[in-house]
N, C-alpha and C positions, 0 to 999 in steps of 0.2 A: 696398680695405683690407681687405676682406672676402675677397679672395681669399685660399686657401687656398695654402702655402709647397709645391712640389713637394719629393717625398719622391726620395732617392735610396740606391740601393744594397739594403742589406737590409731596409730601413724600407718601399722602393716593393714590393718583393716581398710583405712581410707584409700590403701595404693593399691589394694584387692577390684577396687570399684572403677579406678581407672582405667582405659585400655592401657597398651603398653605404647611405646612411644612410634613404634609403626605406623598404628593407626592415628595419630596423635598430629602429626602433618599433614594429614589427609583431610581431617576433620577443620583444621585450621585456614586449608584450604579452599572452600566450598564456599563461605561466607563471602572471601572476597571475589570470587569470580562471581557470584551472585550480583554482589553490589556492584562491578563493572557491566555486566551486563543489561542491571538495570537502568545504570546511567547512558548508555550507550543508547538503550531503547527509549527512552524519555528525550535526549536530546534529539533523537531521528525525529519523534512523533511531535517536539517543539517544532524542528525545521518544517515539517509539512504544514502543520498549523500557520507557521507565519510565513509561508510560500503562498498559501491558500487566502491569507487575508490580502498578501501584497497584491497577487492577481487579480480579487476582487476588486480591490482599491484600482486597480488601471483600468478594467472595464467600467468602475464609474466614471472616472476619469475622461475614458474616450467617449461615453455618452453625454457627459456635460460639455464635454469642447464641441459634439454634434449639434447641442439644444444652442450653443452661444453662438454658432455661428448661421444658425439656423433664424435666430434671433437679431443678429448682427443684420443679416440679409433682409429681413423683414424691416428693421428700422431704419434702413438704407430705404426701402421701397416708398415706406409712410413718410419720408423725408423727402424724398423725389416728388410726392404728390402733394405736399406742403406747400414745395418751391413753386411747383407748376399751379398752384391755386393763388399764391401769393405774388404772380408776376406781372406786370404793370398791366400788358395788354388782355391779361385773364381779369384782371381785378375791372378794367374800363370793359370788359362786355358785359360782364356778369352785374355791373352798375346801370348799364344802360338796358340790358332786360328787366330789370327792377323798378326802371323809368326815370333813374337819377338821371339829372344833366350836369355838365361842367359849372361849374362857379363863376360867378363874372369877375370884374377888376375886384382885387381885393384894396382896402384902405388900412392904413397904419395908423396905432393910436402913439405917439410921440413920448417919453417921460414928461415931458414940460406939460403935458394934456391937450397937442395939437393935432390935429387930424393929417394925415400927409396923403395925399393921393385921393382922386376921387371915386368913391365905393359905385362898382354896377351890379346891376342884377342879373341871375344867372336865367338865359334864355334858353332854349329850345334849340337856335340857330346856333349859338356858339358852340363850336365841338374844338375841344382839346385834341392835340394830336400828341400820341406817346412818343417820345425819343428815346429808342433803344440804342446802346453802343452798340459799335461793330463786334466787340468779342464777345459779346452776349451770349448764352448758349439758349435758342429756344428751347422749351419745353413741351413735352409730348402734348395732342389737341385734350383737353380737361372738358369732362361732363359736366355742366352744371347740376349741381341738385334741385329737384323741382320744387316749384314755388310754394310756398304755404298755402294751404286752402283757408278760406275763410267765407264767413258769411256774405259779407259784404265787400266789395272792393274797397281798396284805402286810395283816398283821393290822393292826387298830386297836389303837393304845397306851391302855393305859389309863394313867392318872396314878396315879404311888402317893404316898402320904400326904406331908405333907411332915414333916419331922421337925426343925426351925429349934430351937434353945435360945430361949428368950425373953431370956436376956440372954446375950451373948458377950464374953469377954475380950478387948481390942484387944491386939493383939500389940505387941512392945516395940520402942522405935525409931519409930514413928510419931507 
């Protein structure tokens, strides 16, 4: 009963065109093997490309971290220079080099319009001491920038005597 029925006519002609059952199993296995090999090869190539991209990103990250460290060091050095230039003793020294003198006694204007205190003119003899707190850090010596060149030397201004009335009338509406 396991015998196949005989084919007649058109079916017989078609059966002769196809190979027998022994070659049929081999033919069906070949495309499957090729598909598996292509999938494995594509997967390996994909992993290689992914690994290369990650390595490249790692190198870029390392370069950017080095550049960030360098720029941070430069920023800190510039901040130290700014702090040294803005220290009270450095400001006083540069002001004296420019010919500035400390101001005299100030006078204050009260909210009601009266003047409190006696204003005094700035003189060359009056010198103000810069008091530095004991915990302050002394910045390194700062070289002052060269003075600006000008055709004529700038005259040192002399303060005019203050003419402030002792009692001022407040403006209406305030």
